[in-house]
N, C-alpha and C positions, 0 to 999 in steps of 0.2 A: 550537505552534512559535513559537519567539520569532523574531524576524527577522535571528537570525544561525545558523539551521542547527542548534538545539537543540531537544530536546522538553523539556517543559515539567516533567520530572523532570531536566533536565540532561544529557543522553546527547548528546554530541553524534551528528548522520546521517553516515555514510559509505557514499556510495552510489557503485556501480561496478557495470558490467555483468560477469556471473562470467567465469570461465577460458573458456570457451567460447563466450562474447558469444550463451549462451543465453538470462539471466535476467538482470533489475535485482537488486541485491543491494542490501540496505542491513540496518542493525540496530537494534530496539529494546529498552529497557532495562524488562523489568516492574517494579511496585511491590509492596512485600510489600501492601500494599489492595487487590492485584487477583485473591490467592487465597481463595478461598471456605472453609466448613465444612470438605470435602472434603482441602484442603490444596494444591489446584492452582488454577488460572489459572480464575475460570470465564467461563461464554459471556458476557456482556455486555463484559465485560474485555478476551476475546478479540477481539471485534469492535473494540473500541477499539482495541489494539495495530495491526490490520491498517488502520487510519482513520493512525497513526503512521509505517506505513510508508508510503505513499503520497503523504502530504502534503507531503511535500520533495521529491518528484519535480514533481507537478501544480503544486504551489503557489509554492516557493520558484525549482527551477529551470527552470521554465514562464514564470513574471517575472521572472527575469535575462535570459532569452530576449525579452524585450517581450511576452510573452502571458499575460497578470495576468486575462485575462475567467477561466479556470480556478478562480482564486482566492478572483473575485468571484462564483463560482455553478457550483457541480459536486454534483448530488447520485447520493447512491444510488438506484437504481431496485428491486434488488432485490440480494439476496445470500444464497447460502451457504456454510456452514462444515461440515466432516469431520474428527471428531477421530481422529485414530489412537493416544495415547496423552497423558498429561497432560503439563502445561506447569508447572513446579514453583520455585517465584519462591528462587532459590540464589545471587542477586546480580549471576548473567554475564547479558551481552545477549543476546537472539536473535534468527537469522539468517532474514531473510526476503530470499524469492526472488519475483521478481514476473512475470511474464510477460500478453500482453498476447494473450486469443485469439479476441477478435472485435474489429474496427474497422468500423464503421457511417456511413450519416449524421451522426446525431444522438446516437448514445451510442459506448460500449465496454466491453470487458469486460476485466476482469485477474483473473489465476489467481493464488494468494500459495500456496507452501510453506513454514512455520514452521517452523524448527527447535529444539530445544530446548537449544540452546546456541550460541555465535557461529561454529561451524566448518559447512563443508561435510557434513563426517565424522559432526555430531552428527544423531542421529533425525529424521526429518520428525514432528512431534509434530501438526498442523493443515495441510488445506489446506484450500484457501477459494478463495471466486470474489466479486466485486462487478459488477454491469452497472449503470454510471454513465453519465449524461448531463450535459450542459453545460445551464446552467440562467440564465435572464436573470431577473435579483432585479428589476429594472425596470417588465418586463411582465409578471413573474410567471407563467413558461411554459418551456417547454425550446424551446432553439436548437439550430440546426445547428451542428456544429464547422468552424469554416472552415479552409482549404486550411495557413496555417502550424501551425494545432493538428493537423492531421490529418499531417504532415512531423515534427511535434516525435516525436508518442507513437510512429511508425514509427523514428524515429531515435534513442531513450531506453527503450524498451519493445521486447525482443525477441518480433517476433509468431509464436506458433504456433498451429497446427490445433487442434481441440476444447479438451476440459480436463480 
């Protein structure tokens, strides 16, 4: 991410809550180099696209609200990815909807729905989740979420049960 809300491949991030306020929505643009020998985006690159979808929210938006500790240290504790159909790079951005399925004292879980194109009507190609923990890099250990961070997460990422 650059400081101006664009990814390293130059695509502007447009993040909003969905029409029903039931997910945080952003778009990511896959690169031709993300495709593997089978002509679709490979697993490692898919995980990178998930990261690119959450970084504007957790780093840029949170920092703009005075919550810079997310950008100083947030680690992926665990992740899961389920593939519904291949994603082929065709020059279009991909719509990514994000919800929060769990908010705990020292971690939170985000769920992702990655579409094959920019529209909500484009089929969902990937569903995934990441368990994230705030991390104190100075102390080299996880830390608890403070009340302001919890309030930010609840205000910006719709919470749903399960995933």
